[in-house]
MILOKE-911452 format. One line per 3 residues: number of its first residue (from 1); their letters; for each residue x, y, z of N, C-alpha, C. Coordinates in steps of 0.2 Angstrom, whole numbers, plus 5000, padded with zeros to 4 digits. Atoms other than C-alpha are relative to their C-alpha. Layout:
NUM	a	X:Y:Z:X:Y:Z:X:Y:Z | ...
! end
This chain:
1	xxx	5000:4993:5001:5056:4961:5056:4993:5003:5000 | 5007:4998:5000:5037:4963:5055:4998:5002:5008 | 5002:4999:4993:5033:4961:5074:5005:5005:5003
4	xxx	4995:4996:4997:5049:4970:5079:4998:5007:4998 | 5001:4994:5002:5045:4985:5069:4993:5003:5003 | 5006:4998:4998:5027:4986:5074:5000:5001:5008
7	xxx	4999:4999:4993:5031:4984:5092:5004:5007:5002 | 4997:4994:4999:5043:4998:5091:4996:5006:4999 | 5005:4995:5001:5029:5009:5084:4995:5000:5006
10	xxx	5005:5001:4996:5018:5003:5098:4993:4999:4998 | 5007:5002:5003:5004:4997:5087:4997:4995:5004 | 5005:5004:4997:4990:4989:5096:4993:5001:4997
13	xxx	5007:4999:5003:4973:4986:5088:4996:4994:5002 | 5004:5006:4998:4959:4976:5095:4993:5002:4998 | 5007:4999:5002:4941:4974:5090:4998:5004:4994
16	xxx	5001:4996:5006:4943:4981:5073:5000:4995:4994 | 4999:5003:5007:4941:4976:5055:5007:5003:4997 | 4994:4998:5003:4959:4976:5049:5001:4997:4993
19	xxx	5000:5002:5007:4961:4976:5030:5008:5001:4998 | 4993:5000:5003:4979:4972:5023:4999:5001:4993 | 5000:4998:5007:4981:4980:5006:5007:4999:4997
22	xxx	4994:5001:5003:4995:4972:4997:5001:5003:4993 | 4999:4998:5007:5003:4977:4980:5000:4993:4996 | 5000:5006:5005:4997:4963:4968:4998:5002:4994
25	xxx	5002:4996:5007:4997:4974:4952:5000:4995:4995 | 5000:5004:5005:5001:4959:4942:5002:4992:5003 | 4999:5007:4997:5003:4940:4943:5008:4998:4999
28	xxx	4993:5001:4999:5022:4940:4947:5002:5000:5007 | 4998:5001:4993:5031:4935:4962:5004:5006:5003 | 4996:4995:4997:5040:4946:4975:5007:5001:4996
31	xxx	5002:4993:4997:5048:4960:4973:4995:5003:4995 | 5005:4997:5004:5036:4964:4959:4993:5001:5004 | 5006:5000:4996:5022:4960:4971:5001:4999:5007
34	xxx	4999:5002:4993:5020:4959:4990:5000:4993:5001 | 5000:5008:4999:5025:4942:4996:4995:4998:5005 | 5005:5003:4995:5012:4931:5005:5004:5000:5007
37	xxx	4996:5001:4994:5026:4929:5018:5000:5006:5004 | 5000:4994:4996:5026:4947:5023:4993:5001:5002 | 5007:4999:4998:5007:4948:5023:4998:4995:5006
40	xxx	5001:5005:4994:5007:4932:5034:5002:5003:5006 | 4997:4997:4994:5018:4941:5046:4995:5005:5003 | 5005:4995:4998:5005:4955:5047:4994:4997:5003
43	xxx	5006:5004:4997:4990:4943:5049:5002:4997:5006 | 4998:5003:4994:4999:4934:5063:5000:5006:5006 | 4999:4995:4995:5002:4950:5072:4993:5003:5002
46	xxx	5006:4997:4999:4985:4958:5070:4994:4995:5001 | 5006:5005:5000:4974:4942:5070:4997:5000:5007 | 5004:5001:4994:4971:4941:5089:4996:5006:5002
49	xxx	5005:4994:4998:4955:4951:5093:4997:5004:4994 | 5002:4996:5005:4952:4957:5076:4998:4996:4994 | 5002:5003:5007:4943:4953:5059:5006:5001:4995
52	xxx	4995:4999:5005:4957:4951:5046:4997:4999:4993 | 5002:5001:5008:4953:4954:5027:5007:5002:4996 | 4995:4998:5005:4966:4954:5013:4996:5002:4994
55	xxx	5004:4996:5006:4960:4966:4999:5004:5003:4995 | 4996:4997:5006:4967:4970:4982:4995:5000:4994 | 5003:5000:5007:4961:4975:4965:5005:5000:4995
58	xxx	4994:5001:5005:4974:4969:4953:4999:5004:4993 | 5001:4996:5007:4977:4979:4937:5001:4995:4994 | 4997:5005:5005:4984:4964:4927:4998:4993:5002
61	xxx	5001:5007:4999:4978:4946:4925:4995:4997:5005 | 5005:5002:4995:4964:4946:4938:5002:4999:5007 | 4999:5001:4993:4964:4947:4956:5000:4993:5003
64	xxx	5001:5007:4998:4958:4929:4959:5006:4996:4998 | 4994:5004:5003:4973:4922:4948:5006:5002:5004 | 4994:4998:4997:4986:4932:4957:4999:4997:5008
67	xxx	5001:5003:4994:4979:4927:4974:5002:4992:5000 | 4998:5007:5001:4980:4909:4968:5007:4998:5000 | 4993:5002:5002:4997:4909:4960:5005:5002:5005
70	xxx	4995:4997:4996:5006:4920:4973:4999:4997:5008 | 5000:5003:4993:5001:4909:4989:4995:5003:5004 | 5004:4997:4996:4987:4919:4995:4994:4996:5002
73	xxx	5005:5005:4998:4974:4905:4995:5002:4996:5005 | 4997:5004:4994:4985:4895:5006:5000:5004:5006 | 4999:4996:4994:4988:4909:5018:4993:5001:5003
76	xxx	5007:4999:4997:4969:4913:5019:4997:4994:5003 | 5003:5006:4997:4965:4895:5022:5003:4999:5007 | 4997:5002:4993:4978:4893:5036:4999:5004:5005
79	xxx	5002:4996:4994:4973:4908:5046:4993:5002:5000 | 5007:4999:4999:4955:4908:5042:4998:5008:4998 | 5002:4993:5001:4955:4926:5034:4997:5000:4993
82	xxx	5003:4999:5006:4945:4933:5019:5004:5003:4995 | 4997:4997:5006:4951:4937:5002:4995:5004:4996 | 5005:4996:5004:4942:4951:4993:5003:5003:4994
85	xxx	4998:4997:5006:4944:4957:4975:4996:5007:5000 | 5003:4994:5000:4941:4976:4976:4998:5002:4994 | 5003:4998:5007:4938:4978:4958:4993:4999:4999
88	xxx	5007:5002:5001:4921:4970:4960:4996:5001:5007 | 5003:4999:4994:4918:4975:4978:4993:5004:5000 | 5006:4996:4999:4901:4983:4983:5003:5007:5002
91	xxx	4997:4994:4998:4904:5002:4985:4994:5005:5000 | 5004:4994:4999:4896:5019:4989:5004:5006:4997 | 4997:4994:5003:4899:5035:4980:5001:5006:5005
94	xxx	4998:4995:4996:4908:5048:4990:5002:5006:4996 | 4998:4994:5004:4911:5066:4985:5004:5004:5005 | 4995:4995:4996:4925:5078:4991:5002:5006:4995
97	xxx	4998:4994:5004:4925:5095:4983:5007:5003:5000 | 4993:4998:5000:4943:5097:4989:5005:4996:4996 | 4996:5004:5004:4949:5083:4978:5001:5004:4993
100	xxx	4997:4996:5005:4958:5088:4962:4997:4997:4993 | 5003:5003:5005:4952:5075:4949:4995:4995:5001 | 5005:5005:4998:4941:5062:4959:4996:5004:5005
103	xxx	5005:4997:4995:4928:5073:4966:4994:4996:5002 | 5005:5005:4999:4916:5059:4965:5004:4993:5000 | 4996:5006:5000:4923:5042:4970:4996:4994:5003
106	xxx	5003:5006:4998:4917:5024:4971:5004:4997:5005 | 4996:5002:4994:4923:5019:4988:4998:4993:5002 | 5002:5007:4999:4924:5000:4991:4998:4999:5007
109	xxx	5003:5000:4993:4914:4996:5006:5004:4995:5005 | 4995:5003:4996:4927:4983:5012:5004:5004:5004 | 4996:4995:4996:4937:4998:5017:4997:5004:5005
112	xxx	5003:4995:4996:4924:5007:5026:5000:4998:5008 | 4999:5002:4993:4928:5008:5045:5006:4996:5002 | 4994:5004:4999:4944:4998:5043:5006:5003:5002
115	xxx	4993:4998:4999:4960:5000:5050:5004:4997:4994 | 4997:5002:5006:4970:4999:5034:5007:5001:5000 | 4992:5001:5001:4988:4993:5031:5001:5000:4992
118	xxx	4997:5000:5006:4996:4998:5015:5006:4996:5000 | 4994:5005:5000:5008:4983:5012:5003:5000:4993 | 4997:4999:5007:5019:4989:4998:5007:4997:4999
121	xxx	4993:5002:5001:5036:4985:4990:5004:5006:4998 | 4995:4995:5001:5051:4995:4987:5002:5001:4992 | 4999:5000:5008:5050:5000:4968:5001:5007:4997
124	xxx	5000:4993:5005:5054:5014:4956:4995:4999:4995 | 5005:5000:5005:5041:5018:4943:5002:5005:4995 | 4999:4996:5006:5042:5024:4926:4997:5007:4999
127	xxx	5004:4994:5001:5029:5037:4927:5000:5005:5006 | 5001:4995:4994:5029:5044:4945:5006:4999:5004 | 4994:5001:4997:5047:5039:4950:5000:4995:5005
130	xxx	5000:5005:4995:5042:5028:4965:4993:4997:5000 | 5006:5003:4998:5028:5016:4969:5001:4997:5007 | 4999:5002:4993:5027:5014:4988:4993:5000:5003
133	xxx	5006:5001:4996:5013:5015:5001:4994:5004:4997 | 5005:4996:5002:5003:5030:4994:4997:4997:4993 | 5002:5003:5006:5003:5023:4976:4996:4994:5000
136	xxx	5003:5007:4999:4998:5006:4982:4993:5001:5000 | 5007:4999:4999:4981:5013:4985:4996:5001:4994 | 5004:5000:5007:4977:5014:4966:4997:4993:5000
139	xxx	5003:5006:5000:4973:4996:4969:4994:4999:5004 | 5006:5000:4996:4960:5000:4982:4994:5004:4997 | 5005:4997:5004:4948:5005:4968:4996:4995:4996
142	xxx	5005:5004:5004:4933:4998:4959:5003:5000:4993 | 4998:5001:5007:4937:4991:4941:5007:4998:4999 | 4994:5002:5002:4952:4983:4934:5004:5005:4996
145	xxx	4996:4995:5004:4957:4997:4923:5003:5006:5004 | 4997:4995:4996:4969:5006:4934:5004:5005:4995 | 4997:4996:5005:4977:5014:4918:4996:5006:4999
148	xxx	5004:4994:5001:4963:5027:4918:5002:5005:5005 | 4998:4995:4996:4971:5036:4932:5006:5004:4997 | 4995:4997:5004:4986:5039:4920:4997:5006:4996
151	xxx	5003:4996:5004:4974:5048:4909:4998:5006:5003 | 5003:4994:4997:4967:5060:4921:5005:5004:5005 | 4995:4997:4995:4983:5064:4931:5002:4995:5005
154	xxx	4998:5006:4995:4992:5050:4940:5002:5003:5007 | 4999:4997:4994:4999:5061:4954:4994:5002:5004 | 5006:4998:4997:4983:5069:4958:4995:4995:5002
157	xxx	5005:5006:4998:4973:5053:4957:5003:4996:5006 | 4997:5004:4994:4985:5045:4970:4998:5004:5006 | 5001:4996:4994:4983:5059:4982:4992:5001:5001
160	xxx	5007:5000:4999:4964:5060:4979:4997:4994:5003 | 5002:5006:4997:4962:5042:4983:5002:4999:5007 | 4998:5000:4993:4972:5044:4999:4996:5005:5004
163	xxx	5005:4996:4996:4960:5058:5004:4994:4996:5002 | 5006:5004:4999:4946:5046:5003:5001:4995:5005 | 4998:5005:4995:4955:5033:5013:5008:5000:5000
166	xxx	4993:5000:4999:4972:5036:5020:5002:4994:5004 | 4998:5005:4996:4981:5021:5026:5002:5001:5008 | 4998:4999:4993:4983:5019:5045:5007:4998:5002
169	xxx	4993:5003:5000:4999:5010:5043:5003:4998:4994 | 4996:5001:5007:5012:5010:5029:5005:4995:5002 | 4995:5005:4999:5023:4994:5028:5003:4999:4993
172	xxx	4996:5001:5006:5036:4994:5014:5005:4995:5001 | 4995:5005:5000:5045:4978:5011:5006:5001:4995 | 4994:4998:5004:5062:4983:5005:5006:4995:5001
175	xxx	4994:5006:5000:5072:4966:5008:5003:5001:4993 | 4997:4998:5007:5074:4969:4989:4997:5006:4997 | 5003:4994:5004:5071:4984:4978:5000:4998:4993
178	xxx	5001:5002:5007:5066:4984:4960:5001:5007:4996 | 4999:4994:5003:5071:4997:4947:4994:5002:4995 | 5006:4999:5004:5054:4996:4938:4994:4997:5003
181	xxx	5006:5002:4996:5036:4994:4943:4997:4993:4998 | 5003:5006:5002:5032:4978:4933:5006:4995:4999 | 4994:5004:5001:5050:4970:4933:5006:5003:4998
184	xxx	4994:4997:5002:5067:4973:4930:5006:4998:5005 | 4994:5002:4996:5084:4973:4940:4998:5001:5008 | 5001:5000:4992:5082:4969:4959:5007:5001:5003
187	xxx	4994:5000:4996:5095:4973:4972:4998:4999:5007 | 5001:5001:4993:5096:4967:4990:5002:5006:5004 | 4999:4994:4995:5093:4981:5002:4999:4998:5007
190	xxx	5000:5002:4993:5088:4972:5018:4997:5005:5004 | 5003:4996:4995:5076:4984:5025:4992:4999:5000 | 5007:4999:5000:5058:4986:5030:4998:5007:5003
193	xxx	5002:4993:4998:5049:5003:5033:4993:4999:5003 | 5006:4999:4996:5035:5005:5046:4999:5007:5002 | 5002:4993:4998:5026:5021:5049:4992:5001:5000
196	xxx	5007:4998:5000:5009:5028:5054:4999:5006:4996 | 5001:4994:5004:5012:5042:5042:5003:4997:4993 | 4998:5003:5006:5012:5035:5024:5004:5005:4995
199	xxx	4996:4995:5003:5020:5051:5017:5007:5000:5002 | 4993:5000:4998:5035:5050:5028:5003:4993:4998 | 4998:5007:5002:5036:5031:5024:5003:5000:4993
202	xxx	4998:5000:5007:5037:5035:5006:5006:5005:4998 | 4994:4996:5001:5049:5049:5008:5006:4996:5002 | 4994:5004:4998:5061:5038:5017:5001:4994:4995
205	xxx	4999:5005:5005:5058:5024:5004:5003:5003:4994 | 4998:4997:5006:5061:5036:4990:5008:5001:5001 | 4993:4999:4999:5078:5041:4998:5004:4994:4999
208	xxx	4996:5006:5001:5083:5023:4999:5001:4998:4993 | 5000:5002:5007:5079:5020:4981:5005:5005:4996 | 4995:4996:5004:5091:5035:4977:4996:5006:4997
211	xxx	5004:4995:5003:5076:5047:4973:4998:5005:5005 | 5001:4994:4995:5075:5064:4981:4992:5001:5000 | 5007:4999:4999:5057:5065:4988:4997:5007:4997
214	xxx	5002:4994:5003:5056:5083:4982:4999:5000:4993 | 5001:5000:5007:5056:5077:4965:4994:4995:4998 | 5006:5005:5001:5041:5065:4967:4994:5004:5002
217	xxx	5005:4995:5000:5026:5075:4963:4994:4997:5005 | 5006:5002:4996:5013:5064:4972:5002:5000:5008 | 4998:4999:4992:5023:5064:4989:5000:5007:5002
220	xxx	5001:4993:4999:5024:5083:4988:4993:5002:5001 | 5008:4999:5000:5005:5084:4984:4997:4997:5006 | 5003:5004:4994:5001:5072:4998:5001:5004:5006
223	xxx	4999:4996:4995:5010:5083:5010:4996:5007:5000 | 5004:4994:5001:5002:5099:5004:4993:4999:5002 | 5007:5002:4999:4985:5090:5006:4999:4998:5007
226	xxx	5000:5002:4993:4989:5086:5024:4999:4993:5002 | 5000:5007:4998:4991:5068:5023:5005:4997:5003 | 4994:5003:4997:5007:5067:5031:5006:5005:4999
229	xxx	4994:4995:5002:5025:5075:5030:5005:4996:4997 | 4994:5002:5003:5040:5073:5019:5006:5004:5002 | 4995:4996:4997:5050:5085:5028:5005:4996:5004
232	xxx	4995:5004:4996:5066:5077:5034:5001:5002:5007 | 4999:4997:4993:5067:5089:5049:4994:4997:5004 | 5005:5002:4996:5050:5082:5055:4999:4992:5000
235	xxx	5001:5007:5000:5053:5063:5052:5006:4997:5005 | 4995:5004:4995:5062:5053:5066:5000:4993:4997 | 4998:5006:5002:5070:5038:5059:5003:4996:5005
238	xxx	4997:5004:4995:5073:5024:5071:5002:4994:4997 | 4997:5006:5003:5084:5010:5065:5001:4994:5005 | 5000:5006:4995:5082:4993:5072:5004:4994:4995
241	xx	4996:5005:5004:5093:4978:5067:4996:4993:5002 | 5003:5007:4998:5087:4960:5066:5005:4994:4999
! end
């Protein structure tokens, strides 16, 4: 599914630092987290001619432990790619007066100049209705305490982080869906979503989950911030079978 979807989009990247940012919020297998299998498919597609880095800042249990227990150590060794814990990455402080709650941001240097892939999973969320490619970027931040974003405004934080670094490619693994962010009832959906517009990808993902995108605050705010579109009239959905 991965190479077929990326070829359909016409994705060709050469001579770049490619960072794959999975959702490894906690030390649990797919579909709570992004499977190493899906990330491996991305690594295989982008590895020729590029430097590949897998980068995440887990919010529970330590990024190193999640990498170890969910098969990422073996993946990195097999393909000679680097694993980075963004929680402790070197950073530079950026400022954006247009941001709402994060006017100053500790920007992880691993992401600087990178072609960034947000490799998310298809999940509902108790606080913001869905957690897809945009919300996945909460893990692309310094410090394990991701709960701090809830205190200052979760939807605004999601959008502000994406203002500082918007994914170049959104990949949402929806082979299974989940009705809660940290575990719950899974359902076999059998889809994967690929888009160079993370807002559009999340709008389509929300609809698949049975959630109207107009009711997801961070998707609406992301569109208003110019990060992409969630207008169904402007989104062309190409369906491929595998």
